[in-house]
C-alpha positions in Angstrom: 4.9 15.7 -90.7 4.7 15.8 -86.8 4.6 12.5 -85.0 1.3 11.7 -83.5 1.4 11.4 -79.7 -0.5 8.7 -77.9 -3.2 9.7 -75.5 -2.3 9.6 -71.8 -4.5 10.0 -68.8 -3.5 11.9 -65.7 -2.6 9.7 -62.7 -2.2 10.1 -58.9 -4.3 11.5 -56.1 -4.9 15.2 -56.1 -4.7 15.3 -52.3 -2.6 13.1 -50.0 -4.2 10.6 -47.7 -4.7 11.8 -44.1 -2.7 10.2 -41.3 -6.0 9.3 -39.5 -6.8 6.9 -42.3 -4.5 4.4 -40.6 -5.7 2.0 -38.0 -4.4 -0.6 -35.5 -2.8 -3.7 -36.9 -4.9 -6.8 -37.4 -4.2 -9.9 -35.3 -2.8 -12.6 -37.6 -0.3 -15.4 -37.4 2.3 -13.0 -38.7 1.6 -10.0 -36.5 1.2 -11.9 -33.2 5.0 -12.3 -33.0 5.2 -8.5 -32.5 2.5 -8.4 -29.9 4.1 -11.0 -27.6 7.1 -8.7 -27.4 5.0 -5.9 -26.1 6.2 -4.9 -22.6 2.7 -5.0 -21.1 2.0 -8.5 -22.4 5.5 -9.8 -21.5 5.2 -8.4 -18.0 1.9 -10.0 -17.3 2.8 -13.4 -18.7 6.2 -13.4 -17.0 4.5 -12.7 -13.6 2.2 -15.6 -14.0 5.0 -17.9 -15.2 6.9 -17.2 -12.1 4.0 -18.5 -10.0 3.3 -21.5 -12.2 6.9 -22.6 -12.4 8.4 -21.7 -8.9 11.0 -24.6 -9.0 11.7 -27.9 -10.7 8.9 -30.4 -10.0 9.0 -33.5 -7.8 9.0 -36.7 -9.9 8.0 -40.2 -8.6 6.2 -43.4 -9.6 3.4 -45.3 -7.9 2.3 -48.8 -8.4 -1.3 -50.0 -9.0 -2.0 -49.8 -5.2 -0.8 -46.2 -5.0 2.5 -47.0 -3.2 5.7 -45.3 -4.3 8.2 -47.4 -6.2 11.6 -46.0 -5.2 13.6 -47.8 -7.9 11.3 -46.7 -10.8 11.1 -43.2 -9.3 14.8 -43.0 -9.4 15.0 -44.2 -13.1 12.2 -41.8 -14.3 13.7 -38.9 -12.4 17.1 -39.4 -13.9 15.7 -39.5 -17.4 13.6 -36.3 -16.6 16.7 -34.5 -15.6 18.8 -35.7 -18.5 16.3 -34.4 -21.0 16.0 -31.1 -19.2 12.2 -31.7 -19.2 11.5 -28.9 -16.8 12.7 -26.4 -19.4 10.3 -28.0 -21.9 7.4 -27.8 -19.4 7.9 -24.0 -19.1 7.2 -23.5 -22.8 3.6 -24.9 -22.4 2.2 -21.7 -20.8 3.8 -19.2 -23.1 2.9 -21.0 -26.3 -0.7 -21.6 -25.1 -1.1 -18.0 -24.2 0.3 -16.6 -27.4 -0.8 -19.1 -30.0 -3.4 -21.4 -28.3 -1.3 -24.7 -28.2 2.2 -26.0 -27.7 3.6 -28.5 -30.2 6.3 -31.0 -29.3 7.8 -34.1 -30.8 9.1 -36.9 -28.6 11.9 -39.3 -29.6 12.0 -42.8 -28.0 14.6 -45.5 -27.9 15.7 -48.5 -25.8 18.6 -47.9 -23.4 21.4 -50.3 -22.3 19.0 -52.1 -20.0 16.5 -52.7 -22.8 14.1 -50.0 -21.4 12.1 -47.9 -23.8 12.6 -44.3 -22.7 12.3 -40.8 -24.1 15.5 -39.7 -25.8 14.5 -36.2 -26.8 11.8 -33.7 -26.2 11.8 -31.3 -29.2 10.0 -28.1 -28.7 8.6 -26.9 -32.0 8.2 -23.1 -32.3 4.6 -21.8 -32.9 5.8 -19.5 -35.6 6.8 -22.5 -37.8 3.0 -23.3 -38.1 2.0 -19.8 -39.2 1.3 -20.9 -42.8 -1.5 -23.1 -44.1 -0.4 -26.2 -46.1 -0.1 -25.5 -49.8 -0.4 -29.1 -50.9 -3.7 -29.9 -49.3 -6.8 -28.3 -47.9 -8.6 -28.6 -44.7 -10.3 -26.7 -41.9 -8.2 -24.2 -40.0 -9.4 -24.3 -36.4 -6.9 -21.8 -34.9 -6.1 -18.8 -37.2 -2.8 -18.2 -35.3 -1.7 -21.8 -36.1 -3.0 -22.4 -39.7 -0.4 -25.1 -40.2 -2.6 -27.4 -38.1 -5.7 -28.5 -39.9 -8.5 -31.0 -39.9 -8.7 -32.8 -43.2 -11.8 -33.9 -45.0 -11.8 -37.1 -43.0 -11.7 -35.2 -39.7 -8.1 -36.2 -39.0 -5.5 -33.8 -37.7 -2.6 -32.9 -40.0 0.3 -30.9 -38.8 2.3 -29.0 -41.4 5.5 -27.2 -40.4 7.0 -24.5 -42.6 10.8 -24.0 -42.9 10.7 -20.2 -42.9 14.0 -19.5 -44.7 12.9 -21.3 -47.9 9.2 -21.7 -47.2 9.3 -25.5 -47.7 6.6 -27.4 -45.8 6.8 -30.8 -44.0 3.9 -32.9 -42.7 4.8 -34.1 -39.2 3.5 -37.4 -37.8 5.2 -37.8 -34.4 3.8 -34.8 -32.6 1.8 -34.0 -29.5 -0.4 -30.9 -29.2 -0.9 -29.4 -25.8 -4.0 -27.2 -25.4 -6.6 -26.2 -22.8 -9.3 -29.0 -23.1 -12.0 -26.3 -23.1 -10.7 -24.8 -26.3 -11.4 -26.0 -29.9 -9.8 -29.3 -31.0 -7.0 -29.8 -32.1 -5.1 -26.5 -32.0 -6.9 -24.6 -29.3 -7.4 -20.9 -29.0 -4.8 -18.3 -27.8 -5.6 -17.4 -24.2 -4.3 -13.8 -24.9 -6.3 -13.4 -28.1 -8.5 -10.6 -26.6 -5.3 -8.9 -25.3 -3.7 -8.7 -28.7 -6.3 -6.3 -30.0 -5.6 -4.0 -27.1 -1.9 -4.2 -27.7 -2.4 -3.3 -31.4 -4.4 -0.3 -30.2 -1.6 0.7 -27.8 1.0 0.5 -30.6 -1.3 2.6 -32.7 -1.8 5.2 -30.0 1.9 5.2 -29.2 2.6 6.8 -32.6 0.4 9.7 -31.7 2.0 10.0 -28.2 5.5 10.0 -29.7 4.6 12.6 -32.2 3.2 14.7 -29.4 6.4 14.4 -27.4 8.4 15.5 -30.5 6.1 18.5 -31.0 6.5 19.6 -27.4 10.3 19.0 -27.5 10.7 20.8 -30.9 7.4 22.6 -31.7 6.3 22.9 -35.3 7.4 26.3 -36.5 5.1 28.1 -39.0 6.6 31.6 -39.5 4.8 34.3 -41.5 6.4 37.0 -43.7 5.0 40.4 -42.8 2.2 41.7 -45.0 4.3 44.8 -46.0 7.1 42.7 -47.5 8.0 43.2 -51.1 8.1 40.3 -53.6 11.9 40.3 -53.4 11.8 40.3 -49.6 9.4 37.4 -49.6 11.7 35.3 -51.8 14.6 36.1 -49.5 12.7 35.0 -46.4 11.5 31.9 -48.2 15.1 30.9 -49.1 16.1 31.6 -45.5 13.4 29.4 -44.1 14.2 26.5 -46.4 17.7 26.4 -44.8 16.7 27.3 -41.3 13.7 24.9 -41.1 15.9 22.0 -42.0 18.0 22.4 -38.9 15.4 23.6 -36.5 15.4 21.6 -33.2 15.2 22.0 -29.5 19.0 22.3 -29.2 19.5 25.0 -31.9 19.5 28.7 -31.6 19.3 31.2 -34.5 19.0 34.8 -35.3 15.6 35.6 -36.9 15.8 38.2 -39.8 13.5 41.2 -39.8 10.2 40.7 -41.6 9.4 37.3 -39.9 6.5 36.9 -37.5 5.5 33.8 -35.5 1.7 33.9 -35.1 0.0 32.1 -32.2 -1.8 29.2 -33.9 -3.7 28.3 -30.7 -2.7 24.6 -31.1 -3.4 22.9 -27.7 -1.9 19.5 -26.8 -4.3 17.0 -25.1 -4.0 13.9 -23.1 -6.2 11.8 -25.4 -3.4 9.5 -26.5 -2.1 9.0 -23.0 -5.6 8.3 -21.6 -6.3 5.9 -24.4 -3.1 4.0 -23.7 -3.6 3.9 -20.0 -7.1 2.5 -20.3 -5.8 -0.3 -22.6 -3.0 -1.1 -20.3 -5.5 -1.4 -17.4 -7.6 -3.8 -19.6 -4.6 -6.0 -20.3 -3.7 -6.2 -16.6 -7.3 -6.9 -15.6 -7.6 -9.7 -18.1 -4.5 -11.4 -16.8 -5.6 -11.0 -13.2 -7.9 -13.9 -12.2 -9.0 -12.0 -9.1 -10.0 -8.8 -11.0 -13.7 -9.6 -10.6 -13.2 -9.3 -6.8 -11.3 -6.1 -6.7 -14.3 -3.8 -6.5 -16.9 -6.4 -5.5 -17.2 -5.1 -1.9 -17.8 -7.3 1.1 -19.4 -10.7 0.7 -18.8 -14.4 0.3 -15.5 -15.0 -1.5 -14.5 -11.4 -1.6 -12.2 -11.6 1.5 -8.5 -11.6 1.2 -8.5 -15.3 1.9 -11.1 -15.8 -0.8 -9.0 -13.9 -3.3 -5.9 -16.0 -2.3 -7.9 -19.2 -2.7 -9.0 -18.1 -6.2 -5.4 -17.2 -7.1 -4.1 -20.6 -5.9 -6.8 -22.4 -7.8 -5.9 -20.5 -11.0 -2.2 -21.3 -10.7 -2.8 -24.9 -9.8 -4.9 -25.3 -13.0 -2.1 -23.8 -15.1 0.4 -26.2 -13.4 -1.8 -29.2 -14.3 -1.6 -28.2 -18.0 2.2 -28.3 -17.8 2.3 -31.6 -16.0 -0.2 -33.9 -17.7 1.5 -34.3 -21.0 4.8 -35.4 -19.6 3.1 -37.7 -17.1 1.5 -39.3 -20.2 4.9 -39.8 -21.8 6.3 -41.7 -18.8 3.1 -43.7 -18.3 3.5 -44.8 -21.9 7.0 -45.9 -21.2 6.0 -47.7 -18.0 3.3 -49.7 -19.8 5.7 -50.5 -22.7 8.2 -51.9 -20.2 5.6 -54.1 -18.6 4.5 -52.0 -15.7 0.8 -51.8 -16.3 -1.2 -49.9 -13.7 1.9 -47.8 -12.7 1.7 -44.1 -12.9 4.4 -41.4 -13.2 3.8 -38.2 -11.2 5.3 -34.9 -12.1 4.2 -32.3 -9.6 5.1 -28.6 -9.4 4.9 -27.0 -6.0 1.3 -25.8 -5.5 0.7 -22.3 -4.0 -0.4 -22.4 -0.4 -3.2 -20.3 1.2 -3.1 -19.2 4.9 -6.5 -20.1 6.3 -5.8 -19.1 9.9 -8.2 -16.1 9.8 -10.9 -18.2 8.2 -10.4 -20.9 10.9 -10.7 -18.4 13.7 -13.8 -16.8 12.2 -15.5 -20.2 11.8 -14.6 -21.1 15.4 -16.0 -17.8 16.6 -19.3 -18.4 14.8 -19.6 -21.9 16.2 -18.7 -20.7 19.7 -21.3 -17.9 19.5 -24.0 -20.5 18.7 -22.6 -22.9 21.4 -22.1 -25.5 18.6 -18.4 -26.4 19.4 -16.7 -28.1 22.3 -14.1 -26.4 24.4 -11.6 -29.2 23.4 -12.4 -28.6 19.7 -11.8 -24.9 20.1 -8.4 -25.5 21.6 -7.4 -28.3 19.3 -8.2 -26.2 16.2 -5.9 -23.3 17.2 -2.9 -25.2 18.3 -1.2 -24.4 15.0 -1.8 -20.7 15.7 -1.3 -20.4 19.5 1.1 -22.2 21.7 -1.5 -24.1 23.9 -1.2 -27.1 26.1 -2.8 -30.3 24.8 -6.4 -30.6 25.9 -6.5 -33.2 28.7 -9.0 -33.8 31.6 -6.6 -31.9 33.9 -6.5 -28.9 31.5 -10.3 -29.0 31.3 -10.6 -29.0 35.1 -8.2 -26.1 35.3 -10.2 -24.1 32.8 -13.4 -24.9 34.7 -11.9 -23.7 38.0 -10.5 -20.6 36.3 -13.7 -19.7 34.5 -16.5 -20.9 36.9 -19.3 -19.4 34.7 -18.0 -21.4 31.8 -17.0 -18.4 29.8 -14.7 -20.3 27.6 -17.2 -20.0 24.8 -17.3 -16.3 25.4 -13.7 -15.9 24.3 -15.1 -15.9 20.8 -18.8 -15.1 20.9 -19.3 -12.7 23.8 -16.2 -10.6 23.8 -16.7 -6.9 24.1 -14.7 -3.8 25.1 -13.2 -4.5 28.5 -12.3 -8.2 28.2 -13.0 -10.5 31.2 -10.1 -12.8 30.6 -6.5 -12.8 29.4 -7.3 -15.6 26.9 -10.0 -13.6 25.4 -7.6 -10.8 24.7 -5.1 -13.1 23.2 -7.6 -14.7 20.8 -9.0 -11.4 19.6 -5.6 -9.8 19.2 -4.4 -12.8 17.2 -7.5 -12.7 14.9 -6.7 -9.0 14.3 -3.1 -9.7 13.5 -4.0 -12.6 11.1 -6.4 -10.4 9.2 -3.7 -7.7 8.8 -1.3 -10.3 7.7 -3.7 -11.6 5.1 -4.2 -8.0 3.9 -0.5 -7.5 3.5 0.0 -10.8 1.8 -2.7 -10.1 -0.8 -1.4 -6.6 -1.5 2.2 -7.9 -1.8 1.1 -10.5 -4.4 -0.9 -7.9 -6.4 1.7 -5.2 -6.1 5.2 -6.9 -6.1 4.4 -10.0 -8.1 1.5 -9.2 -10.4 2.5 -5.4 -10.5 -1.2 -4.4 -10.1 -2.1 -1.2 -8.2 -3.5 -1.7 -4.7 -5.1 0.7 -2.3 
């Protein structure tokens, strides 16, 4: 008697999934590590970092009256250098941009003089907070740092994961550095909107690479002639199975009779390249604080000096984020050692803005309205022009040289065919300063920020 077979249902899809079913990667605590290594992201963040951290900061201590205490300044500066605190400061921007906050743990101990001082600044990698705690529940404020939560009592808990074995430890002695305008306690990644663009760039790159491969070694779809016999067809099929496996842009081969290569009218487009270019422009625009001014046209704040002022303000704000936390550490030590009211200063070099053109423009407007004294005009351009100090003798000499009191005209009434040599100097200087500001702005955008300029 035949053995009865068990019923089995057919399995599997009848047709394969199309490649266009795929989509860009989601932004998660795991995928963000790949995004921060994207060249467009790294280039923009590195350019900003070079401006925020131009050199090690100045470190000094002031007393309750604001006077510098040289002895304490020397002590704090020596500890700052011994801990290589400048290197730890430079992590603040990169961690905030990529994950929303920077987490550190500070060790303290008394030295030989009985002073309580920092002994270690331990930088904790953001990726070690990429897993939510398994032993407790709470509110995850920042999805890129799920290891930092608010428990049911509204208290902050920081759970670090040891990635090799996935063991978790609750940390107590930590500080969390974030932008105060972002959610407490773990902030929000400054580059979060950029990561979506980077995911789309990575996705489009696949299509672009495939296009390059097709152009370098086009897809070959030969056709056996319609008059071929069944035996000839099988022979050509066997030939193509071997030939197709080695086809490439460096191979040559003899095509047997009976094979045709029909024109499939497949046209390559620039869709992927255009898509990538637009996303790259978005990334650069997002990281450029002056982007709103690029096409704004003429107006208040849209001058080169206005853009430089905005850039300097942006960099100064980022520098403050890197300074405040370490000033707090040394203020804590000063108070613990009996120096109440003393303050430690850690100051990175602020960017400077050349306001010479703005100064000349303001003087010109005041002179045109006859709202500025001759001495005030001269005294306000001594840092631009090599002028004598304004004295009664100089004023008398000017009065004798310009009997119609045309000194105001050197700004407000100048026209083609100047009436005095000083007028020419002032107008030529103003023109040169404007050109210098233009070049400076373009150089920052082009050579430092790597943004296109006209």
